[in-house]
PLY file of the C-alpha trace (Angstrom):
ply
format ascii 1.0
element vertex 465
property float x
property float y
property float z
element edge 464
property int vertex1
property int vertex2
end_header
14.62 24.84 63.25
13.96 22.57 65.94
16.53 21.18 68.49
19.17 21.83 65.49
16.91 20.23 62.40
15.80 22.46 60.00
12.34 22.38 58.76
12.35 21.05 55.01
9.02 22.11 53.79
5.89 23.83 55.27
4.46 20.05 54.64
6.31 18.74 57.42
4.41 20.75 60.15
1.27 18.31 58.97
3.16 15.18 60.03
4.03 16.00 63.91
7.41 17.70 63.98
8.29 15.59 66.98
7.85 12.47 65.21
10.12 13.70 62.41
12.61 15.33 64.53
12.99 11.96 66.34
13.86 10.00 63.19
16.24 12.68 61.56
18.58 12.77 64.72
18.29 9.13 65.88
17.94 7.42 62.54
18.91 9.99 59.79
19.96 6.72 57.58
16.08 5.58 57.39
14.95 8.99 56.23
17.74 9.23 53.78
16.75 5.71 52.17
12.85 6.39 52.29
13.52 9.84 50.73
15.73 8.63 48.08
13.55 6.10 47.17
10.65 8.54 46.60
13.21 10.76 44.30
13.97 7.25 41.95
10.67 5.85 41.98
7.89 8.68 42.74
4.31 7.46 43.03
2.81 6.12 39.88
6.17 5.84 37.85
6.50 1.85 38.59
2.85 0.91 37.36
3.69 3.57 34.32
7.22 1.89 33.72
5.04 -1.57 33.75
2.73 -0.59 31.60
5.43 0.50 28.86
7.53 -2.10 29.06
5.68 -5.49 29.90
5.12 -7.35 26.73
3.09 -10.37 27.72
2.12 -9.91 31.42
-0.93 -7.75 32.09
-1.56 -5.17 34.97
-4.60 -6.68 36.14
-5.82 -6.45 39.91
-2.29 -6.33 41.45
-0.10 -3.32 40.46
3.30 -3.93 39.89
4.30 -1.01 42.27
2.81 -3.12 45.27
4.58 -6.19 44.15
7.74 -4.51 43.94
7.19 -2.71 47.71
6.44 -6.34 49.02
9.29 -8.40 47.59
11.68 -5.03 48.81
10.80 -6.08 52.27
12.30 -9.53 51.69
15.38 -8.33 49.95
16.22 -5.72 52.48
15.43 -8.25 55.37
12.59 -6.18 56.94
10.53 -9.43 56.38
12.09 -13.10 56.46
10.38 -14.53 53.05
8.12 -13.05 50.32
4.98 -14.76 52.02
5.97 -12.89 55.15
6.00 -9.98 53.33
3.04 -10.65 51.88
1.39 -11.07 55.21
2.58 -7.86 56.54
0.45 -5.96 53.87
-2.21 -8.40 53.34
-4.97 -5.45 54.06
-3.42 -3.75 50.82
-4.01 -6.90 48.91
-7.21 -7.40 46.75
-5.81 -10.83 45.50
-4.43 -14.33 47.28
-0.93 -15.17 47.96
-1.08 -17.39 45.05
-1.77 -14.67 42.74
1.08 -12.78 44.13
3.49 -15.50 43.52
1.82 -16.11 40.32
2.48 -12.31 39.48
5.74 -12.26 40.65
6.97 -15.32 38.39
5.41 -13.58 35.44
7.54 -10.42 35.53
9.57 -10.03 32.23
13.07 -9.73 32.52
12.89 -6.37 30.64
10.82 -4.77 33.72
13.16 -6.03 35.93
16.24 -4.57 33.98
14.22 -0.87 34.15
14.29 -0.74 37.74
18.13 -0.56 37.70
18.51 1.86 34.47
16.06 4.19 36.50
17.85 4.02 39.69
21.51 4.69 38.17
19.90 7.44 35.90
18.26 9.16 38.53
21.27 8.60 41.35
24.47 9.31 39.04
23.47 13.16 38.64
22.88 13.54 42.46
26.39 12.09 43.03
28.02 14.50 40.62
26.36 17.22 42.87
28.71 16.31 45.65
31.94 18.25 46.36
33.85 15.01 47.01
34.95 13.12 43.58
36.45 9.51 43.60
39.73 9.03 42.30
40.30 8.94 38.56
40.92 5.58 36.96
42.21 6.91 33.73
41.72 10.46 32.68
39.34 11.09 30.39
37.32 8.04 30.17
34.35 6.34 31.92
35.11 3.17 33.44
32.45 0.30 33.17
33.33 -3.19 34.59
31.15 -6.04 33.19
30.79 -9.39 34.95
28.22 -11.96 35.12
26.41 -13.19 38.59
24.99 -16.57 38.43
21.95 -16.95 41.04
22.67 -19.94 43.44
20.47 -22.67 43.46
17.29 -22.45 45.39
15.17 -24.72 47.51
13.76 -27.65 45.64
10.18 -26.22 44.92
9.61 -27.15 41.51
7.82 -30.73 41.58
10.46 -31.82 38.86
13.24 -31.66 40.94
11.74 -33.22 44.00
13.66 -36.31 45.32
16.59 -35.16 43.43
19.82 -34.01 44.61
20.49 -31.17 42.09
18.72 -27.84 43.09
17.17 -25.85 40.53
19.06 -22.70 39.38
16.91 -19.41 38.31
19.39 -17.84 36.17
22.11 -15.30 35.69
22.35 -11.45 35.24
25.55 -9.52 33.44
26.05 -6.38 35.49
27.54 -3.04 34.33
29.10 -1.31 37.29
30.82 2.07 37.70
33.44 1.34 39.79
34.23 4.83 41.16
30.98 5.43 42.71
30.32 1.91 43.26
27.08 2.21 41.07
25.47 -0.54 39.20
24.72 1.24 36.21
23.04 -1.59 34.20
21.92 -5.22 34.45
21.00 -7.79 31.81
18.83 -10.84 33.52
18.90 -14.03 31.46
16.53 -17.12 32.51
18.72 -19.78 31.30
21.83 -20.32 33.79
23.46 -22.59 31.43
23.69 -19.84 28.55
27.19 -18.13 28.19
27.62 -14.77 29.20
28.47 -13.68 26.04
25.23 -14.28 24.91
23.78 -11.17 26.30
27.00 -9.31 24.53
25.05 -7.97 21.72
22.73 -6.22 24.00
25.47 -4.92 26.08
27.38 -3.51 22.76
24.03 -1.37 22.05
24.59 0.61 25.66
28.53 1.42 24.62
29.03 4.99 24.15
32.07 7.03 23.37
35.03 7.47 25.73
33.78 4.55 27.46
36.20 2.22 29.07
35.14 -1.62 29.47
36.70 -3.93 31.57
35.73 -7.58 31.30
36.76 -10.82 31.73
37.75 -13.88 29.55
33.75 -14.57 28.95
33.73 -10.81 27.32
36.58 -11.36 24.81
34.60 -11.99 21.59
35.85 -10.49 18.21
32.32 -9.08 17.62
32.21 -7.45 21.22
35.99 -5.96 20.78
35.33 -4.32 17.40
31.92 -3.15 18.25
33.40 -1.23 21.11
35.97 0.03 18.82
33.58 0.85 16.28
31.64 2.74 18.75
34.39 5.21 19.88
35.14 3.51 22.99
37.76 1.60 24.30
38.31 -2.10 26.38
40.67 -3.98 28.43
39.49 -7.43 28.43
41.49 -10.59 29.76
42.14 -12.64 26.36
40.39 -15.55 26.08
42.23 -18.55 24.49
40.11 -19.21 21.48
37.30 -16.78 21.13
39.43 -14.47 18.59
39.14 -15.00 15.15
42.40 -14.79 13.02
44.59 -13.80 15.91
48.15 -13.33 14.97
50.79 -11.86 17.26
53.37 -9.15 15.87
56.64 -8.79 16.40
58.75 -9.44 19.38
57.51 -9.12 23.18
59.32 -6.36 25.22
59.57 -6.00 28.51
57.14 -2.93 29.95
57.90 -2.31 33.77
56.20 -3.98 36.80
52.44 -3.67 37.98
51.32 -4.42 41.39
51.14 -7.92 40.76
54.33 -8.80 38.71
56.14 -8.15 35.60
54.29 -6.96 32.70
55.00 -7.30 28.90
53.37 -5.93 25.80
53.09 -7.17 21.91
51.20 -6.19 19.15
48.30 -8.33 18.06
45.94 -8.37 15.06
42.63 -10.21 14.68
40.34 -10.31 11.78
36.60 -9.20 11.59
34.44 -9.40 8.10
37.52 -9.63 6.33
39.04 -6.72 7.91
42.31 -6.76 9.99
42.40 -4.91 13.26
45.38 -4.21 15.18
45.52 -4.41 19.04
47.74 -4.77 21.76
48.40 -7.62 24.37
49.42 -7.10 27.80
50.93 -10.00 29.53
51.57 -10.03 33.38
53.69 -12.71 34.81
52.27 -13.16 38.11
54.37 -12.93 41.35
51.80 -15.19 43.19
49.16 -17.52 40.97
45.95 -16.82 40.93
43.49 -19.06 42.88
42.68 -21.17 39.86
46.32 -21.65 39.10
47.20 -19.20 36.57
50.76 -17.66 36.65
50.30 -15.62 33.32
47.68 -13.20 32.50
46.97 -11.61 28.71
44.93 -8.91 28.30
43.82 -7.33 25.10
43.31 -3.35 24.74
43.07 -0.92 21.99
44.48 1.94 24.53
47.66 3.29 24.11
48.60 3.94 27.67
51.37 2.75 29.63
51.24 -0.92 29.77
52.23 -1.28 33.20
49.52 1.40 34.18
46.73 -0.16 32.08
47.85 -3.61 34.04
46.95 -2.14 37.48
43.81 -0.56 36.11
42.57 -4.12 35.49
42.64 -4.74 39.10
39.86 -2.85 39.40
38.00 -5.21 38.00
37.55 -7.10 41.02
35.69 -3.86 42.44
32.56 -5.52 40.89
33.23 -8.90 42.62
33.07 -6.86 46.00
29.90 -5.52 44.66
28.45 -9.01 44.27
29.87 -9.86 47.76
27.97 -6.82 49.38
24.77 -7.77 47.73
24.83 -10.92 49.06
25.99 -9.81 52.77
23.95 -6.43 53.07
21.09 -7.38 50.82
19.15 -10.59 49.89
19.35 -10.71 46.13
19.35 -14.23 45.90
16.24 -15.32 47.84
16.62 -19.39 47.86
12.65 -19.70 48.07
12.11 -18.07 44.58
12.93 -21.08 42.16
10.66 -19.59 39.36
13.65 -17.54 37.40
11.38 -14.48 36.54
10.45 -14.05 40.18
14.16 -14.74 41.06
15.87 -12.08 38.85
13.40 -9.38 39.99
14.60 -9.89 43.31
18.28 -9.57 42.29
17.16 -6.22 40.40
15.40 -4.97 43.37
18.62 -5.60 45.37
21.01 -3.90 42.86
18.68 -0.80 42.73
18.72 -0.95 46.87
22.50 -1.05 46.34
22.61 2.00 44.26
20.50 3.88 46.81
23.09 2.96 49.56
25.74 4.04 47.01
24.06 7.53 47.24
23.87 7.32 51.17
27.58 6.45 51.51
28.82 9.25 49.34
26.45 11.56 51.33
28.02 10.47 54.18
31.62 11.01 53.24
30.40 14.37 51.55
29.16 15.43 55.16
32.20 14.01 57.38
35.19 14.68 54.66
37.60 14.59 57.31
36.35 11.32 58.98
35.44 8.84 56.24
35.48 7.98 52.61
32.82 6.79 50.63
34.52 3.47 50.30
34.95 3.23 53.80
31.18 3.28 54.78
29.73 -0.31 55.21
26.86 -1.28 53.18
26.03 -3.92 55.62
25.34 -1.50 58.73
23.50 0.80 56.50
21.33 -2.09 55.37
20.81 -3.16 58.77
19.55 0.02 60.17
17.10 0.40 57.32
15.72 -2.84 58.04
15.61 -1.97 61.59
13.55 1.48 61.56
12.26 1.49 58.05
9.18 -0.07 58.74
8.45 2.36 61.74
9.56 5.04 59.93
6.52 3.93 57.00
4.05 3.89 59.72
4.78 7.24 61.39
5.29 9.15 58.09
2.29 8.49 55.33
3.51 8.25 51.42
1.85 11.13 50.74
4.41 13.34 52.63
7.12 11.22 51.05
6.01 11.89 47.63
5.24 15.85 48.39
8.89 16.36 49.83
11.09 14.38 47.77
9.59 13.69 44.30
9.80 16.80 42.61
13.29 17.74 43.86
16.43 18.50 41.33
19.50 16.32 41.61
21.13 19.22 43.26
18.41 19.73 46.00
18.31 15.93 46.46
22.20 16.22 46.89
21.66 18.90 49.49
19.34 17.38 51.53
21.35 13.99 51.66
24.13 15.98 53.07
22.03 17.54 55.34
20.69 14.76 56.52
24.00 12.75 56.66
25.39 15.54 58.93
23.60 14.01 62.05
25.02 10.62 61.42
28.01 9.38 63.41
30.36 8.25 60.75
32.29 5.68 62.95
29.16 3.50 63.48
28.60 2.75 59.76
32.46 2.29 58.98
33.71 -0.99 57.75
35.50 -3.25 60.01
38.79 -4.68 59.27
38.63 -8.32 60.03
41.36 -9.86 61.98
43.57 -12.57 60.74
42.14 -15.49 62.05
44.37 -18.08 63.96
43.89 -21.82 62.72
41.14 -24.00 64.47
42.79 -26.09 67.36
42.93 -29.73 67.04
39.93 -31.32 68.70
40.18 -33.52 71.26
38.25 -36.22 73.30
35.39 -38.07 72.70
32.58 -37.69 70.03
29.61 -36.53 72.03
27.49 -34.05 70.34
27.03 -31.72 73.60
28.58 -30.63 76.72
27.53 -28.93 79.68
28.48 -25.22 79.34
27.75 -24.57 83.26
29.94 -27.42 83.83
32.90 -26.39 81.75
32.79 -22.97 83.38
32.62 -24.46 86.73
35.72 -26.73 86.10
37.57 -23.61 84.66
37.20 -21.54 88.11
0 1
1 2
2 3
3 4
4 5
5 6
6 7
7 8
8 9
9 10
10 11
11 12
12 13
13 14
14 15
15 16
16 17
17 18
18 19
19 20
20 21
21 22
22 23
23 24
24 25
25 26
26 27
27 28
28 29
29 30
30 31
31 32
32 33
33 34
34 35
35 36
36 37
37 38
38 39
39 40
40 41
41 42
42 43
43 44
44 45
45 46
46 47
47 48
48 49
49 50
50 51
51 52
52 53
53 54
54 55
55 56
56 57
57 58
58 59
59 60
60 61
61 62
62 63
63 64
64 65
65 66
66 67
67 68
68 69
69 70
70 71
71 72
72 73
73 74
74 75
75 76
76 77
77 78
78 79
79 80
80 81
81 82
82 83
83 84
84 85
85 86
86 87
87 88
88 89
89 90
90 91
91 92
92 93
93 94
94 95
95 96
96 97
97 98
98 99
99 100
100 101
101 102
102 103
103 104
104 105
105 106
106 107
107 108
108 109
109 110
110 111
111 112
112 113
113 114
114 115
115 116
116 117
117 118
118 119
119 120
120 121
121 122
122 123
123 124
124 125
125 126
126 127
127 128
128 129
129 130
130 131
131 132
132 133
133 134
134 135
135 136
136 137
137 138
138 139
139 140
140 141
141 142
142 143
143 144
144 145
145 146
146 147
147 148
148 149
149 150
150 151
151 152
152 153
153 154
154 155
155 156
156 157
157 158
158 159
159 160
160 161
161 162
162 163
163 164
164 165
165 166
166 167
167 168
168 169
169 170
170 171
171 172
172 173
173 174
174 175
175 176
176 177
177 178
178 179
179 180
180 181
181 182
182 183
183 184
184 185
185 186
186 187
187 188
188 189
189 190
190 191
191 192
192 193
193 194
194 195
195 196
196 197
197 198
198 199
199 200
200 201
201 202
202 203
203 204
204 205
205 206
206 207
207 208
208 209
209 210
210 211
211 212
212 213
213 214
214 215
215 216
216 217
217 218
218 219
219 220
220 221
221 222
222 223
223 224
224 225
225 226
226 227
227 228
228 229
229 230
230 231
231 232
232 233
233 234
234 235
235 236
236 237
237 238
238 239
239 240
240 241
241 242
242 243
243 244
244 245
245 246
246 247
247 248
248 249
249 250
250 251
251 252
252 253
253 254
254 255
255 256
256 257
257 258
258 259
259 260
260 261
261 262
262 263
263 264
264 265
265 266
266 267
267 268
268 269
269 270
270 271
271 272
272 273
273 274
274 275
275 276
276 277
277 278
278 279
279 280
280 281
281 282
282 283
283 284
284 285
285 286
286 287
287 288
288 289
289 290
290 291
291 292
292 293
293 294
294 295
295 296
296 297
297 298
298 299
299 300
300 301
301 302
302 303
303 304
304 305
305 306
306 307
307 308
308 309
309 310
310 311
311 312
312 313
313 314
314 315
315 316
316 317
317 318
318 319
319 320
320 321
321 322
322 323
323 324
324 325
325 326
326 327
327 328
328 329
329 330
330 331
331 332
332 333
333 334
334 335
335 336
336 337
337 338
338 339
339 340
340 341
341 342
342 343
343 344
344 345
345 346
346 347
347 348
348 349
349 350
350 351
351 352
352 353
353 354
354 355
355 356
356 357
357 358
358 359
359 360
360 361
361 362
362 363
363 364
364 365
365 366
366 367
367 368
368 369
369 370
370 371
371 372
372 373
373 374
374 375
375 376
376 377
377 378
378 379
379 380
380 381
381 382
382 383
383 384
384 385
385 386
386 387
387 388
388 389
389 390
390 391
391 392
392 393
393 394
394 395
395 396
396 397
397 398
398 399
399 400
400 401
401 402
402 403
403 404
404 405
405 406
406 407
407 408
408 409
409 410
410 411
411 412
412 413
413 414
414 415
415 416
416 417
417 418
418 419
419 420
420 421
421 422
422 423
423 424
424 425
425 426
426 427
427 428
428 429
429 430
430 431
431 432
432 433
433 434
434 435
435 436
436 437
437 438
438 439
439 440
440 441
441 442
442 443
443 444
444 445
445 446
446 447
447 448
448 449
449 450
450 451
451 452
452 453
453 454
454 455
455 456
456 457
457 458
458 459
459 460
460 461
461 462
462 463
463 464
């Protein structure tokens, strides 16, 4: 024991105990982040995964692990750009910056996806070891939210768009989110931004498991996807597409089923046909009290669940959780780096941001576990956590060698990792990382005076006096 900090293993004594104590007390968040990273991706795993997953790209002189580490500095804003991150680690590179970018541009999408899959597979067992439990959305079901994220336009670095007004779009990713733990379970990157999200539904369908409950938007409402989910012993609650369901026919009279948070709920039987077979479903209709931002006054949901229609209508509101996740990815992390115009490089950055978001989700849960009376895991800000990691992480990596992290965190079981996180989180002031509620802003005042570009601040203040 040193100043209230428990020595976690004998190896700690080899790394200047006073240095570790300082980080554990003053920035336990950065220690948690680095430990989680080693727990999820122990030494050698990234390169082994690359060799097993890549089809066309070869390993060569530049290891995939170094590529990911370098791009991570830009994603977490520790460095302002991928080039600045390369310069920060230049002594570790045996290749030029052009070779670095060429490697980035060639990383295949299945390799990027494997990063997200690995992070969720390693972290979900850790989260389940915590005593805090997120509220149950629907008893007996694992709720999964499906949505697509189109990457924003990038700088005009492709010679084909120089001189044009349009910005090149680097692709899209269909993401699967666990709304209870706020964990990104899977990601399906696609290089063509003009492709429809439903072109990836066949790949998503391969991941469906019994007792899943899938929430999705109209883009996910196809006959093949809905019947495929049903055939795998799973359920769905998906907004109806106007034309994508084959042979759809409403049966019987629509009946009122009460109210939900956003309006009056009705339900009616619905049949569709797939490969000559008639499939019976339910259609839940919500007549909204207030129209949506796109002007919709009525929303139709399709489901194979037998639960209360009003309860399912409220449950569908959880679908917006994934929009909040995308917002946090954009605010706390740089999942969309506007200098990466090549699709494979941009999608890799997004997947790195996604697994980093998962690390933050584990840290949020650990803080709530250590301070159950003070804060809930949904109240912990990803933005403030990421800011702390970006500010302190580089110093921590210099002070503590990689070998120590490997020896200390890579062998841990999920149970021991959960205990370690709680121990570190106990030294955190939860109020420092609480989300701030934005005040209602007053409308901007009407402008007056002339149209000069600037005024003297000193003279304005002097006149105020």
